[in-house]
A tleap script that builds the chain and sets N, CA, C and O, in Angstrom:
source leaprc.protein.ff14SB
mol = sequence {
  NMET SER SER ASP PRO ARG ASN ARG VAL THR
  GLY ALA THR ALA PRO ARG ARG ALA GLY PRO
  ASP ARG ARG ARG GLU LEU GLY ARG GLN GLY
  GLU GLN LEU ALA CYS ALA ARG LEU ALA GLU
  ALA GLY LEU LEU VAL VAL ALA ARG ASN TRP
  ARG CYS ARG LEU GLY GLU ILE ASP VAL ILE
  ALA ALA GLY PRO GLY LEU LEU VAL PHE CYS
  GLU VAL LYS THR ARG ARG GLY ASP ALA TYR
  GLY THR ALA ALA ALA ALA VAL THR PRO ILE
  LYS GLN ALA ARG LEU ARG ARG LEU ALA ALA
  ALA TYR LEU THR SER VAL GLU GLN ALA PRO
  CYS ARG VAL ARG PHE ASP VAL ILE ALA VAL
  ASN TRP PRO ARG GLY GLY SER PRO PRO THR
  LEU GLU HIE LEU GLU GLY VAL CPHE
}
set mol.1.N position { 26.652 3.885 27.660 }
set mol.1.CA position { 27.073 2.514 27.801 }
set mol.1.C position { 28.370 2.496 28.586 }
set mol.1.O position { 29.252 3.325 28.366 }
set mol.2.N position { 28.475 1.592 29.460 }
set mol.2.CA position { 29.652 1.477 30.300 }
set mol.2.C position { 30.815 0.904 29.501 }
set mol.2.O position { 30.620 0.044 28.642 }
set mol.3.N position { 32.019 1.379 29.782 }
set mol.3.CA position { 33.195 0.836 29.119 }
set mol.3.C position { 33.857 -0.233 29.985 }
set mol.3.O position { 34.965 -0.675 29.681 }
set mol.4.N position { 33.199 -0.645 31.047 }
set mol.4.CA position { 33.701 -1.672 31.945 }
set mol.4.C position { 33.925 -2.949 31.139 }
set mol.4.O position { 32.999 -3.425 30.483 }
set mol.5.N position { 35.148 -3.521 31.175 }
set mol.5.CA position { 35.421 -4.730 30.388 }
set mol.5.C position { 34.526 -5.907 30.769 }
set mol.5.O position { 34.360 -6.825 29.966 }
set mol.6.N position { 33.943 -5.908 31.971 }
set mol.6.CA position { 33.038 -6.992 32.346 }
set mol.6.C position { 31.773 -6.961 31.509 }
set mol.6.O position { 31.051 -7.956 31.445 }
set mol.7.N position { 31.490 -5.826 30.861 }
set mol.7.CA position { 30.297 -5.714 30.038 }
set mol.7.C position { 30.513 -6.272 28.638 }
set mol.7.O position { 29.558 -6.360 27.865 }
set mol.8.N position { 31.724 -6.645 28.293 }
set mol.8.CA position { 31.994 -7.261 26.997 }
set mol.8.C position { 31.598 -8.727 27.056 }
set mol.8.O position { 31.841 -9.404 28.055 }
set mol.9.N position { 30.996 -9.207 25.998 }
set mol.9.CA position { 30.592 -10.595 25.919 }
set mol.9.C position { 31.433 -11.246 24.844 }
set mol.9.O position { 31.502 -10.746 23.721 }
set mol.10.N position { 32.070 -12.347 25.171 }
set mol.10.CA position { 32.917 -13.009 24.196 }
set mol.10.C position { 32.250 -14.270 23.683 }
set mol.10.O position { 31.378 -14.841 24.338 }
set mol.11.N position { 32.672 -14.693 22.505 }
set mol.11.CA position { 32.180 -15.939 21.948 }
set mol.11.C position { 30.837 -15.831 21.256 }
set mol.11.O position { 30.299 -16.851 20.828 }
set mol.12.N position { 30.272 -14.640 21.126 }
set mol.12.CA position { 28.974 -14.485 20.481 }
set mol.12.C position { 29.171 -13.826 19.123 }
set mol.12.O position { 29.982 -12.913 18.975 }
set mol.13.N position { 28.434 -14.291 18.152 }
set mol.13.CA position { 28.520 -13.690 16.828 }
set mol.13.C position { 27.143 -13.218 16.403 }
set mol.13.O position { 26.149 -13.915 16.600 }
set mol.14.N position { 27.090 -12.036 15.821 }
set mol.14.CA position { 25.825 -11.449 15.394 }
set mol.14.C position { 25.505 -11.857 13.964 }
set mol.14.O position { 26.409 -12.124 13.173 }
set mol.15.N position { 24.218 -11.904 13.631 }
set mol.15.CA position { 23.840 -12.119 12.239 }
set mol.15.C position { 24.375 -10.977 11.383 }
set mol.15.O position { 24.590 -9.874 11.886 }
set mol.16.N position { 24.592 -11.230 10.100 }
set mol.16.CA position { 25.249 -10.237 9.260 }
set mol.16.C position { 24.336 -9.190 8.640 }
set mol.16.O position { 24.667 -8.005 8.674 }
set mol.17.N position { 23.206 -9.581 8.080 }
set mol.17.CA position { 22.348 -8.606 7.401 }
set mol.17.C position { 21.171 -8.203 8.258 }
set mol.17.O position { 20.870 -8.844 9.265 }
set mol.18.N position { 20.492 -7.110 7.841 }
set mol.18.CA position { 19.441 -6.540 8.691 }
set mol.18.C position { 18.033 -6.772 8.155 }
set mol.18.O position { 17.153 -5.953 8.420 }
set mol.19.N position { 17.780 -7.843 7.420 }
set mol.19.CA position { 16.423 -8.151 6.990 }
set mol.19.C position { 15.584 -8.577 8.182 }
set mol.19.O position { 16.110 -8.735 9.284 }
set mol.20.N position { 14.268 -8.767 7.975 }
set mol.20.CA position { 13.390 -9.128 9.093 }
set mol.20.C position { 13.847 -10.379 9.842 }
set mol.20.O position { 13.816 -10.397 11.073 }
set mol.21.N position { 14.270 -11.424 9.129 }
set mol.21.CA position { 14.725 -12.636 9.797 }
set mol.21.C position { 16.017 -12.384 10.549 }
set mol.21.O position { 16.210 -12.915 11.643 }
set mol.22.N position { 16.898 -11.587 9.982 }
set mol.22.CA position { 18.174 -11.279 10.642 }
set mol.22.C position { 17.940 -10.432 11.895 }
set mol.22.O position { 18.595 -10.640 12.916 }
set mol.23.N position { 17.016 -9.488 11.819 }
set mol.23.CA position { 16.700 -8.672 13.006 }
set mol.23.C position { 16.109 -9.544 14.107 }
set mol.23.O position { 16.440 -9.389 15.282 }
set mol.24.N position { 15.236 -10.456 13.715 }
set mol.24.CA position { 14.634 -11.364 14.696 }
set mol.24.C position { 15.716 -12.220 15.349 }
set mol.24.O position { 15.707 -12.425 16.563 }
set mol.25.N position { 16.639 -12.713 14.543 }
set mol.25.CA position { 17.736 -13.529 15.076 }
set mol.25.C position { 18.642 -12.697 15.979 }
set mol.25.O position { 19.091 -13.183 17.017 }
set mol.26.N position { 18.911 -11.468 15.604 }
set mol.26.CA position { 19.719 -10.577 16.442 }
set mol.26.C position { 19.023 -10.365 17.788 }
set mol.26.O position { 19.663 -10.410 18.838 }
set mol.27.N position { 17.720 -10.135 17.750 }
set mol.27.CA position { 16.949 -9.964 18.984 }
set mol.27.C position { 16.953 -11.219 19.832 }
set mol.27.O position { 17.068 -11.140 21.056 }
set mol.28.N position { 16.831 -12.368 19.203 }
set mol.28.CA position { 16.850 -13.643 19.926 }
set mol.28.C position { 18.200 -13.844 20.616 }
set mol.28.O position { 18.259 -14.269 21.770 }
set mol.29.N position { 19.270 -13.537 19.905 }
set mol.29.CA position { 20.603 -13.681 20.498 }
set mol.29.C position { 20.803 -12.677 21.634 }
set mol.29.O position { 21.431 -12.988 22.646 }
set mol.30.N position { 20.265 -11.477 21.456 }
set mol.30.CA position { 20.335 -10.488 22.528 }
set mol.30.C position { 19.606 -10.973 23.773 }
set mol.30.O position { 20.089 -10.784 24.889 }
set mol.31.N position { 18.446 -11.597 23.588 }
set mol.31.CA position { 17.697 -12.146 24.722 }
set mol.31.C position { 18.458 -13.276 25.393 }
set mol.31.O position { 18.422 -13.400 26.618 }
set mol.32.N position { 19.144 -14.102 24.617 }
set mol.32.CA position { 19.956 -15.171 25.202 }
set mol.32.C position { 21.045 -14.581 26.096 }
set mol.32.O position { 21.270 -15.050 27.211 }
set mol.33.N position { 21.714 -13.551 25.593 }
set mol.33.CA position { 22.760 -12.903 26.380 }
set mol.33.C position { 22.172 -12.264 27.639 }
set mol.33.O position { 22.783 -12.306 28.707 }
set mol.34.N position { 20.993 -11.679 27.506 }
set mol.34.CA position { 20.333 -11.054 28.657 }
set mol.34.C position { 19.983 -12.112 29.708 }
set mol.34.O position { 20.157 -11.873 30.903 }
set mol.35.N position { 19.499 -13.259 29.281 }
set mol.35.CA position { 19.174 -14.340 30.219 }
set mol.35.C position { 20.435 -14.806 30.949 }
set mol.35.O position { 20.400 -15.067 32.152 }
set mol.36.N position { 21.533 -14.907 30.226 }
set mol.36.CA position { 22.796 -15.292 30.856 }
set mol.36.C position { 23.223 -14.247 31.882 }
set mol.36.O position { 23.718 -14.599 32.952 }
set mol.37.N position { 23.037 -12.966 31.566 }
set mol.37.CA position { 23.392 -11.902 32.508 }
set mol.37.C position { 22.533 -11.980 33.767 }
set mol.37.O position { 23.042 -11.823 34.877 }
set mol.38.N position { 21.237 -12.222 33.600 }
set mol.38.CA position { 20.352 -12.346 34.754 }
set mol.38.C position { 20.754 -13.539 35.621 }
set mol.38.O position { 20.726 -13.458 36.849 }
set mol.39.N position { 21.128 -14.646 34.977 }
set mol.39.CA position { 21.577 -15.822 35.723 }
set mol.39.C position { 22.861 -15.507 36.490 }
set mol.39.O position { 23.026 -15.935 37.632 }
set mol.40.N position { 23.768 -14.761 35.862 }
set mol.40.CA position { 24.999 -14.348 36.547 }
set mol.40.C position { 24.681 -13.495 37.772 }
set mol.40.O position { 25.428 -13.505 38.751 }
set mol.41.N position { 23.581 -12.765 37.717 }
set mol.41.CA position { 23.167 -11.910 38.836 }
set mol.41.C position { 22.419 -12.707 39.908 }
set mol.41.O position { 21.933 -12.134 40.883 }
set mol.42.N position { 22.325 -14.029 39.727 }
set mol.42.CA position { 21.694 -14.869 40.734 }
set mol.42.C position { 20.197 -15.029 40.568 }
set mol.42.O position { 19.517 -15.481 41.489 }
set mol.43.N position { 19.674 -14.666 39.408 }
set mol.43.CA position { 18.237 -14.794 39.161 }
set mol.43.C position { 17.959 -16.022 38.310 }
set mol.43.O position { 18.801 -16.444 37.517 }
set mol.44.N position { 16.785 -16.585 38.481 }
set mol.44.CA position { 16.351 -17.737 37.702 }
set mol.44.C position { 15.353 -17.254 36.650 }
set mol.44.O position { 14.341 -16.645 36.995 }
set mol.45.N position { 15.625 -17.517 35.393 }
set mol.45.CA position { 14.693 -17.141 34.330 }
set mol.45.C position { 13.510 -18.090 34.397 }
set mol.45.O position { 13.664 -19.300 34.232 }
set mol.46.N position { 12.308 -17.530 34.642 }
set mol.46.CA position { 11.110 -18.358 34.772 }
set mol.46.C position { 10.234 -18.313 33.523 }
set mol.46.O position { 9.403 -19.197 33.317 }
set mol.47.N position { 10.412 -17.300 32.699 }
set mol.47.CA position { 9.649 -17.219 31.443 }
set mol.47.C position { 10.414 -16.357 30.453 }
set mol.47.O position { 11.098 -15.400 30.815 }
set mol.48.N position { 10.272 -16.728 29.211 }
set mol.48.CA position { 10.888 -15.967 28.131 }
set mol.48.C position { 9.840 -15.788 27.040 }
set mol.48.O position { 9.188 -16.752 26.637 }
set mol.49.N position { 9.679 -14.572 26.567 }
set mol.49.CA position { 8.677 -14.254 25.549 }
set mol.49.C position { 7.275 -14.657 25.994 }
set mol.49.O position { 6.516 -15.261 25.237 }
set mol.50.N position { 6.945 -14.308 27.250 }
set mol.50.CA position { 5.606 -14.591 27.781 }
set mol.50.C position { 4.605 -13.690 27.073 }
set mol.50.O position { 4.794 -12.476 26.994 }
set mol.51.N position { 3.538 -14.297 26.559 }
set mol.51.CA position { 2.550 -13.547 25.775 }
set mol.51.C position { 1.159 -13.643 26.375 }
set mol.51.O position { 0.776 -14.637 26.991 }
set mol.52.N position { 0.416 -12.552 26.163 }
set mol.52.CA position { -1.017 -12.542 26.427 }
set mol.52.C position { -1.630 -11.595 25.398 }
set mol.52.O position { -0.930 -11.114 24.507 }
set mol.53.N position { -2.909 -11.330 25.511 }
set mol.53.CA position { -3.562 -10.476 24.513 }
set mol.53.C position { -3.029 -9.047 24.505 }
set mol.53.O position { -3.209 -8.323 23.526 }
set mol.54.N position { -2.373 -8.634 25.593 }
set mol.54.CA position { -1.843 -7.265 25.687 }
set mol.54.C position { -0.479 -7.107 25.041 }
set mol.54.O position { -0.064 -5.989 24.735 }
set mol.55.N position { 0.228 -8.220 24.827 }
set mol.55.CA position { 1.561 -8.137 24.231 }
set mol.55.C position { 2.488 -9.196 24.784 }
set mol.55.O position { 2.060 -10.298 25.129 }
set mol.56.N position { 3.772 -8.849 24.866 }
set mol.56.CA position { 4.787 -9.822 25.238 }
set mol.56.C position { 5.792 -9.219 26.211 }
set mol.56.O position { 6.173 -8.055 26.092 }
set mol.57.N position { 6.212 -10.032 27.175 }
set mol.57.CA position { 7.296 -9.681 28.082 }
set mol.57.C position { 8.506 -10.487 27.637 }
set mol.57.O position { 8.423 -11.707 27.495 }
set mol.58.N position { 9.635 -9.808 27.415 }
set mol.58.CA position { 10.826 -10.495 26.914 }
set mol.58.C position { 11.321 -11.562 27.883 }
set mol.58.O position { 11.455 -12.729 27.513 }
set mol.59.N position { 11.593 -11.160 29.126 }
set mol.59.CA position { 12.144 -12.102 30.105 }
set mol.59.C position { 11.540 -11.814 31.476 }
set mol.59.O position { 11.403 -10.660 31.883 }
set mol.60.N position { 11.184 -12.879 32.171 }
set mol.60.CA position { 10.744 -12.778 33.566 }
set mol.60.C position { 11.700 -13.647 34.369 }
set mol.60.O position { 11.903 -14.819 34.053 }
set mol.61.N position { 12.284 -13.064 35.408 }
set mol.61.CA position { 13.251 -13.784 36.230 }
set mol.61.C position { 12.869 -13.629 37.696 }
set mol.61.O position { 12.204 -12.667 38.081 }
set mol.62.N position { 13.299 -14.585 38.503 }
set mol.62.CA position { 12.954 -14.564 39.923 }
set mol.62.C position { 14.196 -14.753 40.782 }
set mol.62.O position { 15.152 -15.437 40.416 }
set mol.63.N position { 14.130 -14.118 41.930 }
set mol.63.CA position { 15.140 -14.283 42.971 }
set mol.63.C position { 14.398 -14.393 44.282 }
set mol.63.O position { 13.167 -14.350 44.298 }
set mol.64.N position { 15.114 -14.533 45.379 }
set mol.64.CA position { 14.440 -14.642 46.671 }
set mol.64.C position { 13.554 -13.425 46.951 }
set mol.64.O position { 14.052 -12.316 47.142 }
set mol.65.N position { 12.238 -13.644 46.975 }
set mol.65.CA position { 11.294 -12.567 47.263 }
set mol.65.C position { 11.227 -11.487 46.205 }
set mol.65.O position { 10.780 -10.375 46.487 }
set mol.66.N position { 11.667 -11.793 44.978 }
set mol.66.CA position { 11.749 -10.786 43.912 }
set mol.66.C position { 11.322 -11.387 42.584 }
set mol.66.O position { 11.663 -12.526 42.266 }
set mol.67.N position { 10.577 -10.615 41.817 }
set mol.67.CA position { 10.226 -10.972 40.451 }
set mol.67.C position { 10.650 -9.818 39.554 }
set mol.67.O position { 10.279 -8.668 39.792 }
set mol.68.N position { 11.429 -10.130 38.523 }
set mol.68.CA position { 11.981 -9.112 37.632 }
set mol.68.C position { 11.349 -9.259 36.254 }
set mol.68.O position { 11.402 -10.325 35.641 }
set mol.69.N position { 10.751 -8.169 35.776 }
set mol.69.CA position { 10.226 -8.102 34.418 }
set mol.69.C position { 11.254 -7.319 33.610 }
set mol.69.O position { 11.543 -6.160 33.907 }
set mol.70.N position { 11.796 -7.963 32.593 }
set mol.70.CA position { 12.942 -7.382 31.886 }
set mol.70.C position { 12.629 -7.148 30.410 }
set mol.70.O position { 12.194 -8.053 29.698 }
set mol.71.N position { 12.855 -5.946 29.982 }
set mol.71.CA position { 12.756 -5.582 28.564 }
set mol.71.C position { 14.169 -5.638 27.996 }
set mol.71.O position { 15.093 -5.043 28.550 }
set mol.72.N position { 14.328 -6.352 26.896 }
set mol.72.CA position { 15.639 -6.486 26.258 }
set mol.72.C position { 15.594 -5.725 24.936 }
set mol.72.O position { 14.711 -5.947 24.108 }
set mol.73.N position { 16.550 -4.834 24.753 }
set mol.73.CA position { 16.667 -4.088 23.505 }
set mol.73.C position { 18.036 -4.355 22.920 }
set mol.73.O position { 19.055 -4.137 23.575 }
set mol.74.N position { 18.057 -4.826 21.684 }
set mol.74.CA position { 19.312 -5.136 21.008 }
set mol.74.C position { 19.441 -4.223 19.798 }
set mol.74.O position { 18.509 -4.082 19.006 }
set mol.75.N position { 20.595 -3.613 19.668 }
set mol.75.CA position { 20.859 -2.704 18.547 }
set mol.75.C position { 22.231 -2.982 17.959 }
set mol.75.O position { 23.111 -3.530 18.622 }
set mol.76.N position { 22.393 -2.597 16.711 }
set mol.76.CA position { 23.688 -2.686 16.038 }
set mol.76.C position { 24.479 -1.393 16.153 }
set mol.76.O position { 25.670 -1.380 15.840 }
set mol.77.N position { 23.877 -0.345 16.575 }
set mol.77.CA position { 24.553 0.940 16.717 }
set mol.77.C position { 23.599 1.919 17.360 }
set mol.77.O position { 22.495 1.550 17.761 }
set mol.78.N position { 24.021 3.163 17.458 }
set mol.78.CA position { 23.150 4.154 18.095 }
set mol.78.C position { 22.711 5.258 17.134 }
set mol.78.O position { 22.421 6.376 17.558 }
set mol.79.N position { 22.662 4.942 15.850 }
set mol.79.CA position { 22.231 5.932 14.865 }
set mol.79.C position { 20.803 6.403 15.131 }
set mol.79.O position { 20.455 7.539 14.811 }
set mol.80.N position { 19.978 5.538 15.714 }
set mol.80.CA position { 18.598 5.891 16.027 }
set mol.80.C position { 18.397 6.040 17.538 }
set mol.80.O position { 17.278 5.910 18.034 }
set mol.81.N position { 19.470 6.309 18.255 }
set mol.81.CA position { 19.418 6.415 19.706 }
set mol.81.C position { 19.911 5.127 20.341 }
set mol.81.O position { 20.054 4.102 19.674 }
set mol.82.N position { 20.165 5.193 21.623 }
set mol.82.CA position { 20.664 4.005 22.316 }
set mol.82.C position { 19.556 2.976 22.486 }
set mol.82.O position { 18.369 3.294 22.408 }
set mol.83.N position { 19.965 1.761 22.715 }
set mol.83.CA position { 18.985 0.692 22.925 }
set mol.83.C position { 18.121 0.985 24.150 }
set mol.83.O position { 16.905 0.795 24.113 }
set mol.84.N position { 18.743 1.447 25.231 }
set mol.84.CA position { 17.996 1.739 26.454 }
set mol.84.C position { 16.984 2.864 26.228 }
set mol.84.O position { 15.891 2.834 26.793 }
set mol.85.N position { 17.337 3.844 25.413 }
set mol.85.CA position { 16.429 4.962 25.147 }
set mol.85.C position { 15.196 4.524 24.361 }
set mol.85.O position { 14.203 5.250 24.314 }
set mol.86.N position { 15.252 3.352 23.749 }
set mol.86.CA position { 14.109 2.847 22.989 }
set mol.86.C position { 12.983 2.374 23.903 }
set mol.86.O position { 11.875 2.111 23.437 }
set mol.87.N position { 13.256 2.268 25.186 }
set mol.87.CA position { 12.212 1.877 26.140 }
set mol.87.C position { 11.521 3.168 26.594 }
set mol.87.O position { 11.832 3.736 27.640 }
set mol.88.N position { 10.595 3.591 25.781 }
set mol.88.CA position { 9.888 4.859 25.965 }
set mol.88.C position { 8.866 4.760 27.086 }
set mol.88.O position { 8.567 3.658 27.545 }
set mol.89.N position { 8.322 5.891 27.540 }
set mol.89.CA position { 7.260 5.849 28.550 }
set mol.89.C position { 6.059 4.998 28.111 }
set mol.89.O position { 5.429 4.345 28.943 }
set mol.90.N position { 5.747 5.001 26.835 }
set mol.90.CA position { 4.638 4.168 26.339 }
set mol.90.C position { 4.981 2.691 26.513 }
set mol.90.O position { 4.138 1.906 26.946 }
set mol.91.N position { 6.213 2.310 26.178 }
set mol.91.CA position { 6.662 0.923 26.336 }
set mol.91.C position { 6.690 0.546 27.816 }
set mol.91.O position { 6.336 -0.578 28.171 }
set mol.92.N position { 7.104 1.463 28.678 }
set mol.92.CA position { 7.137 1.207 30.118 }
set mol.92.C position { 5.725 0.944 30.646 }
set mol.92.O position { 5.512 0.013 31.423 }
set mol.93.N position { 4.766 1.766 30.222 }
set mol.93.CA position { 3.379 1.585 30.665 }
set mol.93.C position { 2.838 0.235 30.187 }
set mol.93.O position { 2.130 -0.446 30.929 }
set mol.94.N position { 3.165 -0.149 28.963 }
set mol.94.CA position { 2.713 -1.444 28.437 }
set mol.94.C position { 3.323 -2.582 29.254 }
set mol.94.O position { 2.640 -3.558 29.567 }
set mol.95.N position { 4.605 -2.461 29.601 }
set mol.95.CA position { 5.247 -3.513 30.385 }
set mol.95.C position { 4.619 -3.619 31.777 }
set mol.95.O position { 4.492 -4.720 32.312 }
set mol.96.N position { 4.229 -2.498 32.361 }
set mol.96.CA position { 3.545 -2.542 33.661 }
set mol.96.C position { 2.210 -3.281 33.543 }
set mol.96.O position { 1.874 -4.107 34.392 }
set mol.97.N position { 1.449 -2.979 32.482 }
set mol.97.CA position { 0.176 -3.674 32.275 }
set mol.97.C position { 0.400 -5.177 32.055 }
set mol.97.O position { -0.349 -6.004 32.574 }
set mol.98.N position { 1.425 -5.515 31.289 }
set mol.98.CA position { 1.739 -6.918 31.042 }
set mol.98.C position { 2.146 -7.623 32.335 }
set mol.98.O position { 1.762 -8.770 32.567 }
set mol.99.N position { 2.921 -6.942 33.172 }
set mol.99.CA position { 3.338 -7.521 34.453 }
set mol.99.C position { 2.116 -7.801 35.326 }
set mol.99.O position { 2.037 -8.847 35.970 }
set mol.100.N position { 1.174 -6.877 35.346 }
set mol.100.CA position { -0.053 -7.079 36.123 }
set mol.100.C position { -0.818 -8.282 35.581 }
set mol.100.O position { -1.341 -9.079 36.359 }
set mol.101.N position { -0.889 -8.424 34.268 }
set mol.101.CA position { -1.570 -9.571 33.664 }
set mol.101.C position { -0.855 -10.867 34.029 }
set mol.101.O position { -1.502 -11.869 34.333 }
set mol.102.N position { 0.465 -10.852 34.001 }
set mol.102.CA position { 1.226 -12.046 34.371 }
set mol.102.C position { 0.944 -12.432 35.819 }
set mol.102.O position { 0.699 -13.599 36.124 }
set mol.103.N position { 0.981 -11.448 36.701 }
set mol.103.CA position { 0.784 -11.726 38.124 }
set mol.103.C position { -0.607 -12.284 38.420 }
set mol.103.O position { -0.772 -13.064 39.358 }
set mol.104.N position { -1.599 -11.895 37.635 }
set mol.104.CA position { -2.945 -12.450 37.849 }
set mol.104.C position { -3.093 -13.830 37.218 }
set mol.104.O position { -4.029 -14.560 37.547 }
set mol.105.N position { -2.184 -14.198 36.317 }
set mol.105.CA position { -2.312 -15.478 35.620 }
set mol.105.C position { -1.549 -16.622 36.292 }
set mol.105.O position { -1.735 -17.784 35.931 }
set mol.106.N position { -0.704 -16.306 37.253 }
set mol.106.CA position { 0.090 -17.344 37.912 }
set mol.106.C position { -0.084 -17.249 39.422 }
set mol.106.O position { -0.402 -16.192 39.966 }
set mol.107.N position { 0.133 -18.379 40.081 }
set mol.107.CA position { 0.150 -18.344 41.540 }
set mol.107.C position { 1.536 -17.888 41.947 }
set mol.107.O position { 2.519 -18.604 41.757 }
set mol.108.N position { 1.605 -16.723 42.494 }
set mol.108.CA position { 2.886 -16.144 42.878 }
set mol.108.C position { 2.775 -15.654 44.311 }
set mol.108.O position { 1.873 -14.886 44.644 }
set mol.109.N position { 3.686 -16.095 45.150 }
set mol.109.CA position { 3.710 -15.595 46.521 }
set mol.109.C position { 3.993 -14.097 46.486 }
set mol.109.O position { 4.691 -13.625 45.589 }
set mol.110.N position { 3.468 -13.351 47.437 }
set mol.110.CA position { 3.754 -11.914 47.461 }
set mol.110.C position { 5.261 -11.675 47.447 }
set mol.110.O position { 6.022 -12.297 48.188 }
set mol.111.N position { 5.654 -10.771 46.597 }
set mol.111.CA position { 7.074 -10.480 46.467 }
set mol.111.C position { 7.250 -9.061 45.930 }
set mol.111.O position { 6.293 -8.402 45.525 }
set mol.112.N position { 8.494 -8.620 45.940 }
set mol.112.CA position { 8.823 -7.332 45.318 }
set mol.112.C position { 8.859 -7.544 43.808 }
set mol.112.O position { 9.175 -8.629 43.320 }
set mol.113.N position { 8.530 -6.485 43.091 }
set mol.113.CA position { 8.574 -6.512 41.631 }
set mol.113.C position { 9.542 -5.434 41.179 }
set mol.113.O position { 9.558 -4.330 41.723 }
set mol.114.N position { 10.351 -5.764 40.176 }
set mol.114.CA position { 11.314 -4.813 39.646 }
set mol.114.C position { 11.244 -4.841 38.126 }
set mol.114.O position { 11.027 -5.890 37.519 }
set mol.115.N position { 11.432 -3.678 37.524 }
set mol.115.CA position { 11.451 -3.567 36.068 }
set mol.115.C position { 12.858 -3.201 35.630 }
set mol.115.O position { 13.379 -2.144 35.986 }
set mol.116.N position { 13.465 -4.088 34.854 }
set mol.116.CA position { 14.830 -3.892 34.364 }
set mol.116.C position { 14.822 -3.726 32.852 }
set mol.116.O position { 13.889 -4.129 32.158 }
set mol.117.N position { 15.893 -3.119 32.374 }
set mol.117.CA position { 16.166 -3.051 30.937 }
set mol.117.C position { 17.572 -3.588 30.737 }
set mol.117.O position { 18.502 -3.195 31.441 }
set mol.118.N position { 17.722 -4.481 29.781 }
set mol.118.CA position { 19.060 -4.907 29.378 }
set mol.118.C position { 19.239 -4.457 27.941 }
set mol.118.O position { 18.535 -4.897 27.033 }
set mol.119.N position { 20.209 -3.564 27.765 }
set mol.119.CA position { 20.519 -3.019 26.443 }
set mol.119.C position { 21.731 -3.765 25.901 }
set mol.119.O position { 22.783 -3.811 26.538 }
set mol.120.N position { 21.568 -4.346 24.722 }
set mol.120.CA position { 22.652 -5.077 24.067 }
set mol.120.C position { 23.052 -4.274 22.834 }
set mol.120.O position { 22.237 -4.023 21.946 }
set mol.121.N position { 24.309 -3.882 22.796 }
set mol.121.CA position { 24.822 -3.161 21.637 }
set mol.121.C position { 25.790 -4.080 20.907 }
set mol.121.O position { 26.833 -4.463 21.436 }
set mol.122.N position { 25.420 -4.422 19.682 }
set mol.122.CA position { 26.219 -5.336 18.877 }
set mol.122.C position { 26.886 -4.529 17.777 }
set mol.122.O position { 26.275 -4.300 16.733 }
set mol.123.N position { 28.129 -4.091 17.984 }
set mol.123.CA position { 28.779 -3.251 16.976 }
set mol.123.C position { 29.028 -4.009 15.681 }
set mol.123.O position { 29.177 -5.231 15.672 }
set mol.124.N position { 29.068 -3.277 14.625 }
set mol.124.CA position { 29.380 -3.878 13.325 }
set mol.124.C position { 30.865 -4.218 13.293 }
set mol.124.O position { 31.650 -3.672 14.067 }
set mol.125.N position { 31.240 -5.109 12.406 }
set mol.125.CA position { 32.641 -5.434 12.241 }
set mol.125.C position { 33.120 -6.603 13.066 }
set mol.125.O position { 34.321 -6.862 13.131 }
set mol.126.N position { 32.200 -7.319 13.703 }
set mol.126.CA position { 32.601 -8.520 14.416 }
set mol.126.C position { 33.068 -8.323 15.842 }
set mol.126.O position { 33.462 -9.291 16.493 }
set mol.127.N position { 33.037 -7.103 16.347 }
set mol.127.CA position { 33.406 -6.894 17.748 }
set mol.127.C position { 32.371 -7.547 18.648 }
set mol.127.O position { 31.205 -7.669 18.273 }
set mol.128.N position { 32.797 -7.973 19.846 }
set mol.128.CA position { 31.824 -8.603 20.741 }
set mol.128.C position { 30.794 -7.591 21.231 }
set mol.128.O position { 31.086 -6.399 21.325 }
set mol.129.N position { 29.590 -8.066 21.544 }
set mol.129.CA position { 28.551 -7.162 22.029 }
set mol.129.C position { 28.839 -6.689 23.443 }
set mol.129.O position { 29.582 -7.325 24.192 }
set mol.130.N position { 28.241 -5.569 23.789 }
set mol.130.CA position { 28.299 -5.076 25.166 }
set mol.130.C position { 26.883 -5.109 25.725 }
set mol.130.O position { 25.907 -4.918 24.998 }
set mol.131.N position { 26.788 -5.353 27.026 }
set mol.131.CA position { 25.496 -5.371 27.705 }
set mol.131.C position { 25.503 -4.329 28.793 }
set mol.131.O position { 26.496 -4.138 29.496 }
set mol.132.N position { 24.371 -3.655 28.919 }
set mol.132.CA position { 24.169 -2.712 30.016 }
set mol.132.C position { 22.903 -3.151 30.726 }
set mol.132.O position { 21.817 -3.111 30.148 }
set mol.133.N position { 23.037 -3.574 31.987 }
set mol.133.CA position { 21.903 -4.049 32.762 }
set mol.133.C position { 21.463 -2.908 33.680 }
set mol.133.O position { 22.159 -2.556 34.632 }
set mol.134.N position { 20.315 -2.347 33.381 }
set mol.134.CA position { 19.767 -1.247 34.172 }
set mol.134.C position { 18.677 -1.821 35.075 }
set mol.134.O position { 17.621 -2.236 34.599 }
set mol.135.N position { 18.941 -1.841 36.374 }
set mol.135.CA position { 18.018 -2.444 37.326 }
set mol.135.C position { 17.047 -1.426 37.903 }
set mol.135.O position { 17.435 -0.317 38.272 }
set mol.136.N position { 15.774 -1.820 37.975 }
set mol.136.CA position { 14.757 -0.975 38.594 }
set mol.136.C position { 14.635 0.393 37.972 }
set mol.136.O position { 14.528 1.387 38.689 }
set mol.137.N position { 14.648 0.469 36.651 }
set mol.137.CA position { 14.697 1.770 35.979 }
set mol.137.C position { 13.346 2.459 35.858 }
set mol.137.O position { 13.294 3.653 35.562 }
set mol.138.N position { 12.267 1.747 36.075 }
set mol.138.CA position { 10.951 2.406 36.071 }
set mol.138.C position { 9.978 1.632 36.920 }
set mol.138.O position { 8.818 2.025 37.043 }
savepdb mol mol.pdb
quit
């Protein structure tokens, strides 16, 4: 994770406990932060939590001649590995299949496709979360 101060997010508060609803809320907040980061990068979020029978894509964003399929991983720590490391080869293959399904389901002008990962680390103790935006990682 980068220690660049620009990666710190201020004004966001994480849910306190780790039950199923709290984890879902933590993930939702992580996705919100990821969407804001993509917008800061000049991309327009065109879909969030897009679903089909194969699964779900967290965020789909577009830029001039570009479509970005983004996996968002939010963690409270790295006891089980980093958030970015949770995007395994199996998860990458599933995201590729989902991207292909998305592209066949919408009218999309030919464009470049990129697969990004945004890792959100929300430390315990009330510190602000950090984001790591990994572009074109697979």
